[in-house]
Every structure is written in C-alpha cells, then in structure tokens.
N, C-alpha and C positions, 0 to 999 in steps of 0.2 A: 450562516455559522451557528454553532451550538448543536442542536439535534437531540434525539432521544437516547443515543447510545451512551455507554459508559465512558466514551471519549469526548463527552460534551465540553469539558473544561479545556482539553487539549485543542479542540476545534476553535474555541474562543481565542486562545492565545495565537493560533495560526492566523485566524482572520484579522486580528488586530495588526499583525505584522504585514499582511497583504495590504490592508487599508493604508497603513503608513508608507508602504513601499510604492504605491501607485502615485505617479506624478500628478499633483493637483492641477497642473496647467493643461494636462491632457485628458483627465478623467473626472467626471462627476460621480462620486461613489455613494450608493445607498446601501446601508447595512441592514440585513434581515436576520434577526436572531430568532432561532426556533427553540422554544422552551423545552426543557428536559421532560416536563410532565406529560407531553403527549402531542396530539394532532395540531396541525396549523393549517390555515387556509390562505391561499394566494390565488385570486382570480386570474384566469388566463389573460384577461385584458390588462391586468396590472403588470404581469410578467412581460407582456408584449411591449410595454413602454420602455424597457431597457434594451441596450444594444447587446450586452453580454452578461451572463450570470457566471460568477466564479464560485462554484460550490466548494466551500472549505469545511466539509463535513466528513468526519472520520467514523468508520464503523457502520453498523446496520442503520438503515433509514437515511443514509446519506452517501455512502460509498458503494452501496450494493445495487444500484440501478433504479431505486425507487424515485429519488428526486430527478434523476436524469430522464426518467419516463415522463414525469410531469412537465419538464422543460421541453421535451420533444413534442408533447401535446400542445404546449403553448406556442410552439414554433419560434423559440428564442435560442440564440447561440449560447453555448456554455462551454466552459473550460473542462478539459479532461476527457476520460473515457466515456463511451456511450453506454447504452443500457446493457447490451449483451456482455461487453467486456467487463463492465463494473460488476455485474452479477457473477460472472464466471470467476473473476479473480478474488471475489469475496469468499467464494466457496472453495476452500483448500482441497477438498476431495475432487471436485470437478476440474479445478485448475490443474492438479497433478495428472489427471486422466488426459487432458488435452496436451500437456507438456510431453507425456510419455508417447502419445500418438505422433507428435511432431518431432520426436527425437531429441528433446531437451532433457538433460539428466536431472532427476529429482530424487529425494530420499524415498526409500520403500515405506509403504504405509498400508494399514488396513482400516476400514471404516466400520463403525457401529452406530446403530440408530436406537432410539428410545425403545426399551423393552428387549433389546438384544444383549447378550453377554459379550463383554469386551475382553480381549486377551492380547498379550504381547507375544507374537511369534518371533520377535527379535531378541528375547531375553531382556536383561536389565544391565545398564540403564536403558530407558526408552523415553519417548516424549508423548504426552497425552494432551490433546488440545481440542477446543471446540472447532467445528468446521468453518463457522462463519462469524468470526470475531477478530478484532485487531488489537494492537498494542500489547500483545502477550497476556491479555486478560483471560483467565481461566486455564492457562497453560501450566503444566507441571513437568519438570524433568524428574522422572521416577527412577531412583537409583537402587531401590530395594523392593522386592516383590510384595512385601507386607504393606507398602505404601500405595500399591497400584489401585486398589478399589477406591480409596479416598480421592485419588486423582481423577478417576473416571466419574465419580459423583460430582466433583467440582466442575468438570468439563460439561457434563449433562445439565448442570444448573444454568449454563449459559446458552446451550444449543441442544436441539433434538438429534443432532448428528455430530459425532466426534471422530477424531483420527488418533490412531496409535502409530507412531512413527519410530523407525530405527533412530538411535542416537548417533549423530555424526560429531565426532570429537575433532573438529577442525577450526580454522580461523574464520570468524564471522566477517564477511565482506559485503559492502553494499555499493550499488552503482545506480546513478540517476539516468533517466532517459527522457529526451525531449523531442517532439516532432509529431508529424502526421504520416505522410507517405514515406518520408525519408528520415526516420528517427536517428538521433545521435546519442551516444553514451558519454557520460562524464568520465573523468578519472575515477577509479574505484577508491574506496576508503575502508580501512579496517576498524571494526568496532571492538573496543576494549572495555568490557563492563568493569565498573569500579564499585558500584553500590551492592553488587551481589556476584555470585559465581557464574551466572549466565545472564543473557540480555533480557531481563524481565521488565515489568512495568516500571519498577523503581529505578532500574538502571537507565531506562529510556528517558524518564521525565524528571527525576530528582536532580537538583543542582549538584553538579560534579558527579553524576551517576555513571558517566561513560566518557571515554576518550576516543576521539576520531584520529586515526593515523593515516596520513596520505603521503606516499602510496602505501598500500598494505605490505606487510612483511611476509611475503609468501614466495614459493619457489618461482624461479624464472619462467616466464611465459604464462603464468597463471593470471596476471592482471589483464593481459590482452584477451585471454579466454573469458574472463569475467565480462569484459565489455562486449565481446562477441555474443555470449549467451544472454546478456541483458537485452540486447536488441532483438535476438531471436525469440525470447520469451514475450517481449512487447508485441512483436509482429504476430506470433502464434496465437496470442490471446486477443488479437484484434483491438489493441489499445490505440488511443490517440492522445495527443497533448502531452501528458506527463505520466511518469510512473517511477517508483523506486523498486529495484529488484534486489532481493536479499539472497546471499549465497553462503555456503560453507566451502572453504578450500581445505582439502585434505593434506596431510603431511607430504604425500607423494605428488602434490600439485593438482590432483583431480578437482574439478570445480562442479559443485552440485547446487542447483537452484533450490532455495527454501520456499520463498513466496514472492508475490508481486503486489505492491500497494499502489492502487490507482489514485488515491489522494493521500500522499504521505504527509507527515508533519511538515508545516509550511512556514515556520518562523524563519527569520533571516539566519538564525543559528542552527536550524534543523539540518539533518544530514543531507536531504535532497538539495537544498540551496547551497550548503557549504561545498558539496562536491562540484557543483557547477561553478561556484566562485573560484575554486581551485583550478577549474578548467578554463577560466578567463571570462565567465559570464556573471556579471553582477546581479544582485537580487532584483533591482528595478528593471534591468534588461530582461531577466527571466520572466517577470510578470508581463512585460510588454509582449514578449514572444508568445506567451500562453494566450493572451488576448487575441493576438493576430492569428494564431492557430485555430481558435474557436470560430473566428469570423471566416477563415478560409474554409473550414469544414462546412459551415452553414451555407456558404455560397456554392460550394462544390455539390452538396447534396440537393440544393435547390434545382440543379440541372436534371435530376432523376425524375422519371415518370412513375407515378404510383397508381 
C-alpha cells in the first residue's frame, strides 16, 4: 500500500479497508507500506514467504505492471491483473487502440507527445488528459479554446504523452468485473458528481463528493449493454482478478467505454465494492474470492513450460 504516485493517500485508505475486511481467523496479514519519497526494496526471499500479495496500489509504480513484474520474478501469487494487462490499461492511448481493434466502442481521441503540438480536432468542449495517470489527476474539460493550452501544459506536467478526446455529454456509469477465465459483471451504477460539474478528483474522494445511483437512469437495454461491454473490455485487455470499467451512456442509449481500472479504489464504500454488494457479494466475500483467484492463477500458470 502507499506507493510513489499522487494517489498515495487513496491507496492507504483502500488498504486499511482490505486489512479490516480480511477474516483474521483465515488470514495472517502483513502490511507493507511503500513510502511516497521513492524506491523500496523487498528481497525475493521475503516475498516468497507469503502465500498471496494483495497490491492495493493506485496509479504509476503500482497499477502499471511494475510491482506485478517484481512479484512475477519472486514467484508469488498476487491479486489482480498481470504485467501486460496492468501496463496496457494504465496507458489510455494503448488501451483505446486495443479496444478499437477488438470492436469495443471508445471515445475518439488523438495523442501528443512531448515536443509535439497538441490540437483538438473535435472542437470544444473537449477533454485533455495524461495518458498514464489515474483518479482524474491532470485532466481538464476544456470548454473554451482560450483554455486549451493551459490544459495541455497541465497534462504534460504529469506525463510525456497526453490525449485529447472528444467530449461525450452522457451519463457516467461504472461496472465492476470479477474473475479469471469466466469473469462476471456487477450491476452497473450511475455516477452523479456533487462536488463539481464533472467527475474530477474532488468529486471522487471528497466527503459527499458524489452519489452512486443503482441502477443507472439510462435508456432501456443500456444497463445490459454496459455489463456486456465491461466483460468484453476485461477479456480484450487480458485482465484477471478484478477491474472497474467506466462508461458514458449517450442520450440515445449508445454505450461507450471510457477507461478500465485494474486496481480501483477499494474501501468498503468504494464504487467497485458497492456495486458487488448490490449484486449480492459482500466485501469480505469479495476479498476471499480475489485471494482464491490469485491462487488459482498461480497454480494454473505453474503447469506451463517456460
């Protein structure tokens, strides 16, 4: 828990909930807090002494495949997506490319790298965001052309690659996914920002910053489509364990994938857990299932020849 990213404190909150939610009669829990200041070391022999690692790390250096690679080298089971899926889903540019190739609808976007001029071929409003960051950090909804360059500068302060996306004025809906070979989707939930006019960092994490409406108030058939596409995006990106898939549902009922989070916020009141709770899976049961899935993957992959 913790980590070097701007989501350090969010990670600590999530990890505390996980620790409290794990049945002490079934689990002996060791908490490893990674400092914000920088590198940490954990010898492979130390990691190998545990049965399962539960990475509750959000953003870069935790959700992007880096820690997952360490755990693969250590040969220890861990919860959640593997190296490739973690890296892919962290990079919104690459993620969108794969989704388009697999026939999963995503918003139109263009990519700019450091030193390149960014522009919006979609007019205004548009969305400018770092390619590899989470929790809406560095993201701007640009409503007027005169604000575009400032938004680009902000995004480039967080990443060397940024996206300029078309603005989709739809209902924000999220859906949780759980599983390995046969993933299942939760009931969807509608995100209603209260702290701002869009689902920014403040709306996500401030007390009373958002309201979760279950089921979403969207056209008939859209909720089933959300669940279908949540599983499709999960499979297409080669995810395992868990993910939360975020959508926009247009007024005509069209469903568009926004992004996929491989380590979503994980407190008992976070959207991922609340959607499964509404689906009949309690928070402790969810944790048990994730541990089981981590062990199942380890045992399955042990059969492979390298």
